[in-house]
N, C-alpha and C positions, 0 to 999 in steps of 0.2 A: 533749254526750252524757253520760248518767249513768254513773258508775263504781260499780257495786254490789259493791265489794270491801272486805275488811278487810285493811289493809296493815300488816305488821310492819316497822318501819323503824329502822335503827341510824344514829347520827350526828347526831341531833337534839339540841340546836338549832343545829347548824352552819349555815354560810352557804348551801351548796347544799341541804342537807337541809331547812332551814327554808323555802326558796323552793319546793322540790318539794312539801312538805306543803301549803303555801298553794295551789299550782297544782292539786293533786289534790283538795283539800278543796272547791274550787269545783265539782268534778264529782260531789260527794256521797260520796267515799270515807270510810271509817272508819279510824282509826289506833290502833295499838298502838306507842307510841314508846319504844324502849329509851333510857334517859337515865342517865348516871352521876349518882350522888347529889349530887355537887358542883354539878351544873348543873340540878338538879330545879326549884329555885325559878325560875330564868331560863326554863326550859322551860314552866312553868305560866303565867308572865307572857306568854310568846310565844303560847301557845295562846289566852289570853284576847283578845289582840290579833287573832290570826287569826280567831277566832270573830266578832269585830265586823266585820272587813274582808271576810270571805267570806260571812257570813250562815250559816255552818255551825253546827249546834247543838253546844254544848260536849261533849255526851255522845259525839260522834263522835271525840273525842280522849282517849286514855288514856295517862298517863305511867306507864311501868313502870321502876322504878329497878333498875339492874343494870350489868353491865360485860362486854364481849365477851371479856375475858381470863380470866374465871372460868368454872368448870363450870356448865353450864346457863345461861350468861350472867349468873350471879348473881341470877337471878329467884327470887322467892318461889315456894313450891309452888303457891299459888293463881294467881299471874300466869303461871307456866309452863303450867299446865293451860288457862287461858284462851287463851294464845297458841296452843297446839296445837289447841284445838277451834275457834278462830275465824279464824285466819290463812288467807287465800287467795293473797295476794301478798307477797313478801318483797323488801325493798330493803336491801342492805348497803352503807352509805356510810362507816361509822366506820373511821378509820385515822389514823395519824400522817402528816400531810402536811408533812414537814419535810426538806429536802435534807440537813440536818446531823444527822439523827437518829442516835443511837448504835445499833449493830447489835442489842444486847440488847433495847433498847426496841422497835425495828422488828420483831424476831422475835416478841416477846411480843404486840404489838398487831396488827400487820399480818398475820403468818402464823398464830400460834396463835389469835388472835382470830377470824380467818376460818375456821380449822378448827372452832372452836366454833359459829360461825354455820352452817357447813355441816352439822354434826351436828344442829342444830335443824331445818334445812331438810329433812333426811331423815326427821325425826320429825313432819312436818306432814301429816296425812292429807288435808287439803283444798287443799294447795298447787297453784296453777295456774301461777304464774310466780315465778322467782327471778332478781332483777336484782342484779348485782354491779358496783360502780364501781371500775375499775382505773385505768390511766394509759397513755398512749402510750409512756411512758418505761420500760416493761417491756422495750423493745427494747435498753436498756442502751447499750453501745458499738458496736452495729451501725451501719452506714452505708448510704446509698442508700434505696431505696423499701421501706418496712415495710408488709407486707400485713396485712389484718385476720385472715387465715387463718393467720398465722405467730405462734408464741410461743416455742418452745424454741430456745435458742441457747447458744453458749459464748463469746460475744464479751466477756463481763465487764460491769461496771457502774461508773459514776462515783461512786456513793455507796450507802449502805445503804438509803436510801429506795427507789431503783430496784430493788435486789436483793430487798428484802423484799416489795415489791409484785409483783415477778415470781414469787417463790415462792408468794405468796398466790394469784395468778392460776392457777398450775399446779394448785393444790388445787381451785379452782372449775371449771377446764376439765375436770378428771377427773369432775366431777359430771354433765356433759352427757349421759353415757351413761344416766343414771338419772332425771334431773330436767329440767324445762323451764327451762333456764338461759339468760340473756342477759348477756354481759359487755360493759360500756361502757368505752371508753378515751378519756377527754378528753385534749386536749393542754394547753397552758398556759392556765388559766382566768383571765380578767380580769373587770372589773366589768360591770354591766348596759349593754347597747348603747344603751338609751334614756335612763336616768337617770345612768349612770356609777357607780352605787352599788357598793361593794365592802366586804369586811370585813378585807382584809389588803393591804398594799402589798409584794408580792413579784412575781416574774416580770417582766413588761414594766414594772412600776412602778419597778424599779431604774433603768431607763433614763430614765423620765419624771422621777424625782426628781433624778437626776444632772443632767439638762438644766435643771431648774427652779432649781438652785442659782445659775446664772449664764447665762441663755439666750443673751444677746448674744455672749458669748465662747466658751462651751462648744459652741455650735452650729457654730462655724467648722470644727472638726476632727472628722470623722465617725469614730467608733470601731467602726462596724459592718463588715460583711463582705459583699461582693457574691456570694460563693459559698455562703453559709449562710442558710437560711430558719428563722425562729423562728415556730412555729405557735401562734397565739393565738386563743382563742375566748371570746366573752362568756358570762357565766354564764346569761343568759336563754335562749341557744341550747341550752346543755347541759340546762337544766331542761325546756325544751319537748321536747327529744328523749327524755329519760327519761320524761316524762309521756305522750308519744305512744305509747311502746312498753310502757307499764305493763301493759296487758292484750292486747297484739297477739300473737296466736299465731304470726304469720309470723316474729317475731324470736326465737322459742324455738330454742336451739341455736346462735345466732349470736354473733359478736364484732363489735362496731361501733366504729369509731374516730371519735369526735366531735371532728373536726379541721377546720380551714379547708382546703378543697380547692385553694385558690390563695393560699398564704401569702406574705408579703413577706420579702425578704431583710432581715438585720439592718441593712444599709446603708440600704435603703429605709425601714425602720421609724424609724431615726434621723432621716432627712431629713423624713419625714412629721410626726414629733413636733416637730422643729425649726421647720417651717413654721408649725405651730399655736402654738408658744410664742414664737418669735423673729421670725416673718414671713419667714424665708428658709431655704434649704437650706445645707448645709455647703459650704465652698470646697475642702476636700481630705479625702481618706480616708486615715487612718493605716494603714500596712501591718499586716496581721493579726498577724504574729509580734511586732511591737512592742507592739500592744494587749494581746495575751495575756500577755506578760512583765510589762508594767506593771500590769495588773489583778491579777496574782497576787502582787504585792508586799504584805506585811502593812500597811505604812503607807498604801498606796493605798486599802485598804478603809475606813480611818478617814476619809480625805480625801474620797473620792468617794461613799461609801455603797454602792458596788457590792461585795457580799460575794463572797469568793473561791469559796465553794461554788456560786455561780450562774454563774461565769465560763465553765465548759465549755459551757453551753447557748447561748452566743453564738458557738460554733465547732462546733456539732453538725450534721454533714452527714447529716441524716435528713429524709425526707419520708414522709407517712403516707397510705396508700391509704384512700379513703373510699367505695369502691364499694357495699358492703353498706349502710352508713349512708345513703347517698344513695338507694339503691333503696327502703329502708324509709320514709325521712322525706320525700323530695321529693313523693310523691303526697299527703301531708298538708300540703303547703305550707311545710314546715320546712326552711330552708336557713341556713347560717352566713352572717351579714352580713359585708360587706367592712370591714376595719379602717379604711380611709379614711373610711367613713361614720360610724363611731361614736367615733373617737379624740377629737373635740371634747367629747363627753359625758364620757369618761374624764378628760380634762384639767380640765374644769370642776368635776367632783366633787373632784379632788385640790386644786384651787385653793380650793374652799370648805371642804375638810376636810383641811388639811395634816397633821393628826395624828388618827389614829383612836383611838376609846375602847378 
């Protein structure tokens, strides 16, 4: 189906943003891509590649140099006027995706940057849809079932990434009264479910690379937890969901959690990865308090490669409601694949690319 829209998008040429642009380009969308000057050359090279791969004319892609942390997003007067006169759909993906981000940086990029994008959204006379990419972890230290309809809480946060994304989502949530906003909350994003391709080894890859160091021995003792589920989704599912809702009026005003409706426990994840790497499951599961204490030791981070900033997520007793996401996406045939089915692709990619460029 043709997508006759001009899309203003932040976060290009990032991994998710790049894939989303490719996906929507195949449907005929036109793009105004906000790119930091430091990444402008890479962005133009990616656009040349996307043009060849999708068959989309290069005039459908326009790089606008700027920065979400600056007034008017740092756009030139001409680019700002073009943005206001042409944009019909806005996608805001730019953010600091780093669990160890300093609060000052997170506030400047994630919060103030989102305020600046919101100001632009209010100034777009032809705007049909505003899509904001948040995270399931705005739930912070809450436990139990997290509903898509829930946001405000006083449970606190594990890090400034969670806090600043929460504060940013509050800003976007407030726009729903005036603009056709959709908020998307992915869980832990991993590589492509078909090719395994990823741009960063974090999240589930900490466990993958831990086991790859010595599969035969490390697989014997499970460091997972039978009471905690780690929600992992492949990047292609996230991109398909974003693309499907790009111009779907039914999603206006909604918050959707792009999460696995049936996530595995960390104990199950450990054994599944072990079976694929070592050909067997663990023989014993180490008690959770022992694992938590050990993983939080400074020396252990250097030995295992498991960063202390990521440790809390292996003990996070949260699950994510996906009712609205399912209602909107299932009729389009879009469902989160089972981790069982795509873990071989993830592991194969890591094996072929032990170090990413």
